[in-house]
MDTraj code that builds the backbone (N, CA, C; nanometers):
import mdtraj as md
import numpy as np

residues = "MET LEU ILE SER LEU VAL GLU TYR ALA LYS GLN HIS GLY ARG SER PRO GLN THR ALA ARG GLN VAL ALA ALA THR GLY GLY PHE LYS THR ALA GLN LYS ILE GLY ARG ASN TRP VAL ILE ASP SER GLU GLU PRO TRP ILE ASP ARG ARG ILE LYS SER GLY LYS TYR VAL ASP TRP ARG LYS THR LYS THR LYS GLU".split()
xyz = np.array([
    [1.6061, -1.0093, 0.4599],
    [1.6147, -0.9731, 0.6084],
    [1.4837, -0.8937, 0.6471],
    [1.4268, -0.9422, 0.7520],
    [1.3036, -0.8831, 0.8036],
    [1.3274, -0.7617, 0.8882],
    [1.2519, -0.6460, 0.8583],
    [1.2699, -0.5285, 0.9382],
    [1.1215, -0.4894, 0.9779],
    [1.1196, -0.3932, 1.0764],
    [0.9845, -0.3549, 1.1164],
    [0.9254, -0.2776, 0.9985],
    [0.7916, -0.2690, 1.0188],
    [0.7178, -0.1825, 0.9141],
    [0.7468, -0.0412, 0.9286],
    [0.7731, 0.0034, 1.0486],
    [0.8051, 0.1504, 1.0700],
    [0.9353, 0.1794, 0.9956],
    [1.0363, 0.0948, 1.0066],
    [1.1691, 0.1289, 0.9460],
    [1.1498, 0.1150, 0.7858],
    [1.0648, 0.0162, 0.7389],
    [1.0410, 0.0108, 0.5938],
    [0.9661, 0.1343, 0.5323],
    [0.8702, 0.1942, 0.6130],
    [0.8083, 0.3100, 0.5794],
    [0.9016, 0.4334, 0.5656],
    [0.9913, 0.4477, 0.6668],
    [1.0897, 0.5458, 0.6685],
    [1.1828, 0.5407, 0.5560],
    [1.2295, 0.4189, 0.5125],
    [1.3071, 0.4022, 0.4078],
    [1.2538, 0.4494, 0.2659],
    [1.1139, 0.4289, 0.2627],
    [1.0583, 0.4606, 0.1320],
    [0.9866, 0.6013, 0.1530],
    [1.0067, 0.6796, 0.2519],
    [0.9494, 0.8115, 0.2530],
    [0.7909, 0.8041, 0.2764],
    [0.7420, 0.7093, 0.3465],
    [0.5939, 0.6969, 0.3630],
    [0.5542, 0.7000, 0.5206],
    [0.4390, 0.7257, 0.5457],
    [0.3981, 0.7210, 0.6782],
    [0.3869, 0.5813, 0.7339],
    [0.4204, 0.5645, 0.8614],
    [0.3955, 0.4197, 0.9050],
    [0.2553, 0.3788, 0.9157],
    [0.1613, 0.4820, 0.9248],
    [0.0190, 0.4464, 0.9283],
    [-0.0206, 0.4058, 0.8000],
    [0.0186, 0.4560, 0.6932],
    [-0.0216, 0.4128, 0.5557],
    [0.0464, 0.2742, 0.5320],
    [0.1664, 0.2541, 0.5662],
    [0.2313, 0.1166, 0.5472],
    [0.1532, 0.0084, 0.6248],
    [0.1112, 0.0458, 0.7387],
    [0.0326, -0.0451, 0.8320],
    [-0.1049, -0.0892, 0.7645],
    [-0.1719, 0.0135, 0.6966],
    [-0.3030, -0.0166, 0.6297],
    [-0.2681, -0.0930, 0.4993],
    [-0.1690, -0.0632, 0.4326],
    [-0.1354, -0.1491, 0.3166],
    [-0.1143, -0.2987, 0.3521],
    [-0.0346, -0.3131, 0.4669],
    [-0.0011, -0.4503, 0.5162],
    [-0.1331, -0.5256, 0.5652],
    [-0.2109, -0.4511, 0.6275],
    [-0.3356, -0.5033, 0.6914],
    [-0.4297, -0.5519, 0.5735],
    [-0.4305, -0.4842, 0.4647],
    [-0.5327, -0.5177, 0.3546],
    [-0.4564, -0.6182, 0.2567],
    [-0.3358, -0.6662, 0.2839],
    [-0.2789, -0.7632, 0.1953],
    [-0.2023, -0.7025, 0.0808],
    [-0.1614, -0.5679, 0.0940],
    [-0.0880, -0.5164, -0.0224],
    [0.0581, -0.5431, -0.0313],
    [0.1131, -0.6149, 0.0674],
    [0.2538, -0.6514, 0.0529],
    [0.2569, -0.8034, 0.0506],
    [0.3451, -0.8613, -0.0190],
    [0.3659, -1.0075, -0.0232],
    [0.4336, -1.0611, 0.0951],
    [0.5309, -0.9920, 0.1458],
    [0.6157, -1.0508, 0.2533],
    [0.5858, -0.9916, 0.3911],
    [0.4905, -0.9107, 0.4084],
    [0.4533, -0.8586, 0.5382],
    [0.3823, -0.9536, 0.6233],
    [0.4194, -0.9654, 0.7503],
    [0.3586, -1.0637, 0.8363],
    [0.3484, -1.0002, 0.9721],
    [0.2442, -1.0352, 1.0564],
    [0.2273, -0.9781, 1.1763],
    [0.2774, -1.0871, 1.2856],
    [0.3668, -1.0331, 1.3712],
    [0.4158, -1.1356, 1.4794],
    [0.3805, -1.0669, 1.6096],
    [0.2778, -1.1165, 1.6790],
    [0.2303, -1.0486, 1.7954],
    [0.1594, -0.9387, 1.7575],
    [0.1972, -0.8269, 1.8056],
    [0.1354, -0.6963, 1.7724],
    [0.2154, -0.6156, 1.6703],
    [0.3372, -0.6608, 1.6289],
    [0.4213, -0.5819, 1.5392],
    [0.4133, -0.6509, 1.4009],
    [0.4243, -0.5565, 1.3052],
    [0.4399, -0.5979, 1.1609],
    [0.5864, -0.5969, 1.1222],
    [0.6198, -0.7035, 1.0475],
    [0.7573, -0.7092, 0.9912],
    [0.7439, -0.7287, 0.8360],
    [0.8534, -0.6929, 0.7600],
    [0.8455, -0.6983, 0.6194],
    [0.9904, -0.7220, 0.5538],
    [0.9978, -0.7913, 0.4560],
    [1.1252, -0.8081, 0.3950],
    [1.1794, -0.6710, 0.3474],
    [1.3050, -0.6316, 0.3782],
    [1.3619, -0.5031, 0.3485],
    [1.3748, -0.4879, 0.1826],
    [1.3839, -0.5970, 0.1186],
    [1.3859, -0.5818, -0.0275],
    [1.2721, -0.5623, -0.1176],
    [1.1526, -0.5768, -0.0463],
    [1.0218, -0.5644, -0.1154],
    [1.0029, -0.4276, -0.1631],
    [0.9733, -0.3982, -0.2926],
    [0.9395, -0.2690, -0.3354],
    [0.8118, -0.2167, -0.2915],
    [0.8054, -0.0764, -0.2917],
    [0.6810, -0.0199, -0.2575],
    [0.5980, 0.0081, -0.3875],
    [0.4964, -0.0600, -0.4148],
    [0.4134, -0.0475, -0.5329],
    [0.3033, 0.0573, -0.5202],
    [0.3100, 0.1471, -0.6150],
    [0.2013, 0.2485, -0.6205],
    [0.0844, 0.1975, -0.6962],
    [-0.0329, 0.1799, -0.6183],
    [-0.1498, 0.1064, -0.6677],
    [-0.2483, 0.2062, -0.7253],
    [-0.2139, 0.3312, -0.7323],
    [-0.3064, 0.4346, -0.7943],
    [-0.3373, 0.4114, -0.9271],
    [-0.4580, 0.4438, -0.9754],
    [-0.4978, 0.4406, -1.1130],
    [-0.4491, 0.5677, -1.1791],
    [-0.3648, 0.5527, -1.2746],
    [-0.3090, 0.6823, -1.3400],
    [-0.3422, 0.6741, -1.4949],
    [-0.4166, 0.5921, -1.5378],
    [-0.4509, 0.5875, -1.6823],
    [-0.5536, 0.6816, -1.7246],
    [-0.6225, 0.7364, -1.6220],
    [-0.7427, 0.8380, -1.6596],
    [-0.8645, 0.7557, -1.6965],
    [-0.8720, 0.6361, -1.6544],
    [-0.9788, 0.5498, -1.6866],
    [-1.1186, 0.6099, -1.6275],
    [-1.1003, 0.6774, -1.5158],
    [-1.2217, 0.7207, -1.4400],
    [-1.2530, 0.8754, -1.4649],
    [-1.1859, 0.9269, -1.5544],
    [-1.2109, 1.0756, -1.5839],
    [-1.3427, 1.0975, -1.6435],
    [-1.4291, 1.1889, -1.5889],
    [-1.5590, 1.2162, -1.6361],
    [-1.6467, 1.0933, -1.6255],
    [-1.6389, 1.0039, -1.5421],
    [-1.7174, 0.8888, -1.5343],
    [-1.8692, 0.9206, -1.5059],
    [-1.8912, 1.0360, -1.4387],
    [-2.0289, 1.0588, -1.4084],
    [-2.0973, 1.1090, -1.5363],
    [-2.0296, 1.1651, -1.6302],
    [-2.0909, 1.2178, -1.7434],
    [-2.1135, 1.1025, -1.8522],
    [-2.0559, 0.9908, -1.8408],
    [-2.0805, 0.8881, -1.9422],
    [-2.2043, 0.7986, -1.9010],
    [-2.2619, 0.8112, -1.7866],
    [-2.3788, 0.7405, -1.7459],
    [-2.5015, 0.7956, -1.8283],
    [-2.5802, 0.6989, -1.8777],
    [-2.7004, 0.7517, -1.9470],
    [-2.8125, 0.7742, -1.8546],
    [-2.8818, 0.8902, -1.8826],
    [-2.9932, 0.9242, -1.7996],
    [-3.1219, 0.8850, -1.8647],
    [-3.2047, 0.8023, -1.7832],
    [-3.3254, 0.7515, -1.8433],
    [-3.4500, 0.8165, -1.7910],
])
top = md.Topology()
chain = top.add_chain()
for i, resn in enumerate(residues, 1):
    res = top.add_residue(resn, chain, resSeq=i)
    for name in ("N", "CA", "C"):
        top.add_atom(name, md.element.get_by_symbol(name[0]), res)
traj = md.Trajectory(xyz[None], top)
């Protein structure tokens, strides 16, 4: 079932602006823009795309100085 992006953001405890940015950059599979409004499937999970592995910890220190 398609719902508005604002309702989707409220269900997941997120800001509507953040949800709109994710949708605009292609972060959701089912999000689509109809006119000026965004809609999304209510069953799509919110995926956290942050890097949590620590891969970038101290990345400035690993560069070699020449």
